[in-house]
C-alpha positions as CSV (number, residue, x, y, z in Angstrom):
1,M,-0.1,0.1,-0.2
2,K,2.6,2.7,0.9
3,R,4.5,1.4,-2.1
4,T,1.5,2.0,-4.4
5,L,0.2,5.3,-2.3
6,F,4.4,6.6,-3.2
7,V,4.4,5.7,-7.1
8,A,1.3,7.7,-7.4
9,I,2.8,10.8,-5.6
10,C,5.4,10.6,-7.6
11,A,4.2,10.3,-11.0
12,F,1.8,13.3,-9.9
13,L,4.6,15.1,-9.2
14,F,6.1,13.9,-12.3
15,A,3.4,15.3,-14.5
16,S,3.3,18.2,-12.8
17,S,6.4,19.2,-13.2
18,V,6.0,18.4,-17.1
19,S,2.8,20.3,-17.2
20,A,4.7,23.3,-15.6
21,Q,7.2,22.9,-18.4
22,S,4.8,24.0,-21.3
23,K,3.3,27.4,-22.0
24,S,0.2,27.9,-23.8
25,L,0.4,30.2,-27.0
26,E,-1.8,32.8,-24.9
27,T,-0.1,33.2,-22.2
28,A,2.9,34.0,-24.1
29,A,0.9,36.4,-26.0
30,R,0.3,37.7,-23.1
31,Q,3.8,37.8,-21.9
32,L,5.1,39.4,-25.0
33,R,2.4,42.5,-24.3
34,S,3.3,42.4,-20.7
35,L,7.2,43.0,-22.1
36,N,5.8,46.1,-24.7
37,A,7.7,43.2,-27.5
38,D,4.7,42.1,-29.2
39,K,5.3,44.3,-32.0
40,Q,8.9,43.3,-32.8
41,I,8.2,39.6,-31.7
42,T,5.6,37.3,-33.4
43,L,3.9,34.0,-32.3
44,S,1.9,32.6,-35.0
45,H,0.6,29.0,-35.0
46,D,-1.3,26.9,-38.0
47,A,-4.1,24.7,-37.0
48,A,-3.9,23.1,-40.3
49,S,-0.3,22.2,-39.9
50,G,-0.2,21.7,-36.4
51,S,2.5,24.2,-36.1
52,G,4.2,27.4,-34.8
53,R,6.5,30.0,-35.3
54,M,8.0,32.5,-32.7
55,M,10.1,35.4,-34.4
56,Y,11.8,38.7,-32.9
57,V,12.7,40.9,-36.0
58,A,14.7,43.4,-34.4
59,E,15.4,47.3,-35.6
60,N,18.0,48.4,-38.1
61,F,21.8,48.5,-37.4
62,S,22.8,52.0,-37.0
63,D,23.5,54.0,-40.4
64,T,26.6,54.9,-39.5
65,E,27.8,51.4,-39.5
66,A,26.1,50.6,-42.4
67,S,27.2,53.2,-44.8
68,R,31.0,52.5,-42.9
69,A,30.3,48.6,-44.5
70,G,29.1,50.3,-47.9
71,I,25.4,48.7,-47.3
72,Q,22.2,50.6,-47.3
73,A,20.7,48.5,-44.1
74,M,20.9,45.8,-42.1
75,N,19.0,44.3,-39.5
76,F,18.3,40.1,-37.6
77,A,15.9,38.3,-36.9
78,A,15.8,35.1,-34.9
79,G,13.3,32.0,-34.8
80,F,12.0,28.9,-34.4
81,F,9.7,26.4,-35.3
82,F,7.8,24.4,-33.1
83,A,5.1,21.5,-32.7
84,G,2.3,21.6,-31.5
85,D,0.0,24.5,-29.9
86,E,1.8,25.2,-27.0
87,L,5.5,25.8,-26.3
88,K,6.7,22.8,-24.6
89,A,10.9,23.3,-24.5
90,A,13.5,25.9,-25.2
91,S,14.2,25.7,-28.9
92,D,17.8,25.3,-29.4
93,P,19.5,26.2,-31.2
94,V,17.8,29.1,-32.8
95,K,17.8,30.1,-35.8
96,L,19.5,33.7,-36.4
97,T,19.6,35.8,-39.8
98,F,20.7,39.0,-40.9
99,W,19.2,40.8,-43.7
100,V,21.6,43.4,-45.6
101,K,19.9,45.6,-48.0
102,N,22.6,47.0,-51.0
103,K,22.4,47.3,-54.3
104,K,25.7,44.8,-54.9
105,P,26.8,42.3,-52.6
106,R,28.9,43.1,-50.2
107,F,28.4,39.6,-47.9
108,A,29.3,37.1,-50.8
109,A,32.9,36.6,-50.4
110,S,33.2,36.6,-46.5
111,H,30.4,35.9,-44.5
112,A,31.7,34.5,-41.2
113,L,30.3,35.8,-37.8
114,M,32.4,37.0,-34.1
115,I,30.8,38.1,-31.1
116,Y,33.0,39.9,-29.0
117,E,31.5,40.5,-25.5
118,D,33.3,41.6,-22.0
119,G,36.7,41.3,-23.8
120,A,36.2,37.6,-25.3
121,A,35.7,36.3,-28.8
122,I,33.0,33.8,-29.8
123,E,33.6,32.9,-33.5
124,L,30.4,31.6,-34.6
125,G,31.8,30.4,-38.4
126,D,30.0,30.9,-41.3
127,S,27.1,31.5,-42.8
128,R,24.7,29.5,-44.9
129,Y,24.7,32.6,-47.7
130,A,22.3,33.8,-50.2
131,A,21.6,36.7,-52.3
132,K,18.5,37.9,-53.8
133,G,19.7,40.5,-56.9
134,D,16.3,40.9,-57.7
135,R,15.8,42.7,-54.4
136,N,18.9,43.8,-53.5
137,M,19.4,41.6,-50.7
138,E,21.8,39.1,-48.7
139,Y,20.6,36.5,-45.9
140,L,23.2,35.2,-43.8
141,N,21.8,32.4,-41.9
142,F,23.2,30.8,-38.6
143,E,22.0,28.7,-36.0
144,L,23.0,29.8,-32.5
145,S,22.8,27.8,-29.1
146,R,20.7,29.6,-26.7
147,E,23.5,30.0,-24.4
148,V,25.4,31.9,-26.8
149,L,22.0,34.6,-27.3
150,M,21.9,34.5,-23.6
151,R,25.2,35.9,-23.2
152,V,24.8,38.4,-25.6
153,A,21.2,39.8,-24.6
154,E,22.6,39.7,-20.8
155,R,25.2,42.5,-21.6
156,S,24.4,45.9,-22.3
157,A,27.2,46.7,-25.1
158,V,27.9,43.9,-27.7
159,K,29.9,44.2,-30.8
160,I,29.7,41.8,-33.9
161,R,31.9,41.4,-37.1
162,L,29.9,39.8,-39.5
163,G,32.9,39.2,-42.3
164,E,35.0,42.3,-43.2
165,H,32.8,44.5,-41.0
166,E,31.7,45.8,-37.3
167,F,28.7,46.2,-36.3
168,T,27.2,47.5,-32.4
169,L,24.4,45.6,-31.6
170,T,21.8,48.4,-30.1
171,P,19.9,48.4,-26.3
172,A,17.0,48.4,-28.4
173,Q,18.3,44.9,-30.0
174,L,19.7,43.4,-27.4
175,K,16.6,44.3,-25.1
176,G,14.4,42.6,-27.6
177,L,16.5,39.7,-28.1
178,A,16.4,39.1,-24.2
179,A,12.1,39.2,-24.5
180,F,12.9,37.1,-27.3
181,L,14.6,34.6,-25.1
182,L,12.6,34.5,-21.9
183,V,9.2,34.0,-23.2
184,S,10.0,31.3,-25.6
185,D,11.6,29.4,-22.3
186,P,8.4,27.8,-21.3
187,A,10.0,27.8,-17.3
188,W,9.9,31.5,-17.7
189,A,6.3,32.7,-16.2
190,G,6.9,36.4,-16.1
């Protein structure tokens, strides 16, 4: 009898911990609104396919840095797809894409990513590169671990080197990335 009760209590605690590790899309949307991040971070679900997507689209990097790199503009997006209609696990890795607007490709020959934070350099390697000449766009696609993205989002000043050019993440970009990581983690109750 004691053994059966013990097994039942363990099963209940396990079930409670599993359900506590998922987050409804309504809860995530409410958290985004509470962080004033619901304009930059989108959460969508397609009932027909049973899949969803969460994506953060950052503001542009500074015009000065873009001009110095010889481009018109650049921003980035972080996101992931998930199965079902709730967040059951913190996505790892996360897709990170830089969108570069320019009349001619600027990153075709060199498109590796390096992140500088607190005096340390994190080399993340080459991107999966694509250019759309008819749109004057280049896309540099990476997959980064949540750990690296969290380290970046926790800092107040972060520089990146993309190809041969250096850019500084703005406070708004860092704040948006932090909100994205928090809300996408089912364990974060906000």
